[in-house]
NUFIBA-513836 format. One record per residue (C-alpha): x, y, z. Coordinates in steps of 0.25 Angstrom, whole numbers, plus 2048, in hexadecimal, padded with zeros to 3 digits. Layout:
REM NUFIBA-513836
XYZ
...
***
This chain:
REM NUFIBA-513836
8007FF800
80480E7FD
807817808
80982680A
81882980E
81283281A
815826824
82282181F
82882D81F
82583282D
82A824831
837828829
83883682F
83782F83E
84082583A
84A82D832
84B827826
845829817
83D82280F
840823800
8378277F4
83C81E7E8
8358247DC
82F8197D0
83081A7C2
82B80C7BE
8267FD7C2
8377F97C6
8388067CE
82B8027D6
82E7F47D9
83C7F77DC
83A8027E6
82E7FB7EE
8347EC7EE
8427F57F4
8387FB7FD
8337EE803
8417E9803
8457F380B
8387F4815
839802812
82E80C80D
82F810800
82981E7F8
82781C7EB
8288297E2
82382C7D6
8248397CE
81883F7C3
82183C7B9
82582D7BD
81682B7C0
81282F7B3
81D8257AD
81781B7B6
80881D7AF
8038257BA
8028287CA
7F881B7CB
8008127C2
80B8157CD
8028137D8
7FC8057D3
80B8007CF
80F8047DC
8037FD7E4
8037F17DD
8137EF7DF
8107F07ED
8067E57EE
80E7DC7E4
81B7DD7EB
8167DD7F8
81D7EB7FC
81A7ED80B
8227FA80E
81A80880D
81A80D800
81681B7FA
8138207EC
8188307EB
8168397E1
82483F7E1
82584F7DD
8168507D9
80F85C7D3
80285F7D9
7FA8577CD
80484C7CE
80184B7DD
7F284B7DC
7F38407D2
7FC8377D9
7F38377E5
7E88347DC
7F08277D8
7F38237E6
8018287E8
8028287F7
80C8327FA
80E8417EF
81884A7EF
8148597EA
81F8617E5
81B86F7E6
8288747E9
82987B7DB
81E8847E0
81E8917E8
81C88B7F7
80E88F7F9
80A8887EC
81187C7F1
80987E7FE
7FB87F7F7
7FE8727EF
80586B7F9
7FA86C803
7EE8687F8
7F785C7F7
7F8858804
7E9858808
7E68517FC
7F38477FF
7EE84680C
7E184380C
7E4836802
7EF83080D
7FB835804
80783B809
80C849801
81A84D7FF
81D85D7FD
8298647F6
82F8707FB
83B8767F4
84186F7E8
8478617E5
8538637DB
85485D7CD
84B8567C5
84284A7C6
8378457BD
8368547B6
8358597C7
8408647C7
84586B7D1
84D8767D5
8538707E2
84E87D7EC
85187A7FA
843879803
84088580C
83D87D81A
83188781C
82B88480F
82C875812
826879820
81A87E81A
819873810
81B86981B
80E871824
80586C817
80585E81D
80D858812
81384A817
82084C810
82A85880B
834856802
83E864803
8498697F9
857868800
85F8677F5
85B85A7F0
8598567E1
85384D7D9
85C8427CF
86B8437D0
87384D7D9
87E8557D2
88A8547D8
8898647DD
87D8617E7
87F8677F2
87685D7FA
86A85E802
86786A80B
867865819
86587181F
858875819
85386681B
854868829
84E87582A
84286E821
841863829
840869836
83787582F
82D86782A
82E85D835
829851835
827854829
830848821
83784E816
83B847808
8498487FF
8488497F1
8528457E9
85883B7F2
8618347E6
8708397E8
86F83F7F5
87B8397FF
87682F80A
87B838815
87284380F
86683A80E
86983581C
869844820
85B848819
85483C820
85984182E
85585082B
84684A827
845844819
83E83881A
83C83580C
846834801
8448357F1
84B82B7E8
84B82A7D9
85682E7D0
85E8247D8
85881A7D4
85681E7C7
86381D7C5
8668107CA
85B80A7C3
86180F7B5
86F80B7B9
86A7FD7BC
8647FC7B1
86E8017A6
8797F87AE
86E7EC7AA
86D7F279A
87B7F379A
8817E579E
8777E0794
86E7D979D
8637DE794
8687D7789
8687C8790
85C7BF78F
8507C9794
8597D379B
8517DE793
8447DA79A
8407E67A2
83F7DE7AE
84D7DB7AD
8537E87A7
84D7EF7B1
84F7E77BE
85D7EC7C0
8587F97C2
84C7F37CC
8597EF7D6
85F7FB7D4
8538037D8
8537FA7E4
8607FB7E8
85E80B7E6
85380B7F0
8578027FA
86480B7FD
85B8177FD
85280F807
85E80C810
86581A810
85781F812
85581581E
84781281B
84A803819
8427FA824
83A805827
82D80081F
***
């Protein structure tokens, strides 16, 4: 059964660990993440961007696929389907389709408009038992067409959004989507600490989890980050594993071209990456 992220993140906050959000792009991605979560006895959040949802034939298809897998694979750990960087309309459509959690990214609006739209969605989401994430500041880089300039969030604005009753808050602290450049300055922990103090006990979210050094991840968790998003790293390890399989000519042997065989190394690579992140985040055994 799908659940909202509210309870799993409250437990994470109290236990000083984080739950991973791993974005899904297809059946292989989803199956790999669910099986790893079950193996590790870890709660898990399946992130779906609007672009990925469209690619997978719509939000309803995604929900049906995940629910079918949970049943057929015997998944017992808490699982949430979470809209990632949703627009206002996207959030409405995800809720109608059966998502158990949504993110409304109003960070590009003036704060008053962000507050207005977030308030409307909070009221509707909570009436349906759905959790909602909001964003202040901006996550740098580009992910699935969502481009952020990387503004560091204002702790006062974070408090204003948190006070609306959102369940979790993403705040820009120098983190970016995609690969981090060599001249990246790192996370702004001074701002994160101020945001954490201003919004406590609100669970905080760290987007752009790929490539952040382990010591920074652990420090962010100690300062109230309870949800960490990972997408790019799974994409990189998946493509590298499939490329290796093809470059070694394994697709030319027997029925090595069968997509179930062709994609299998990529699936195993995702599973290894997800397990590694769950260990780092501290969520193993917390289901």
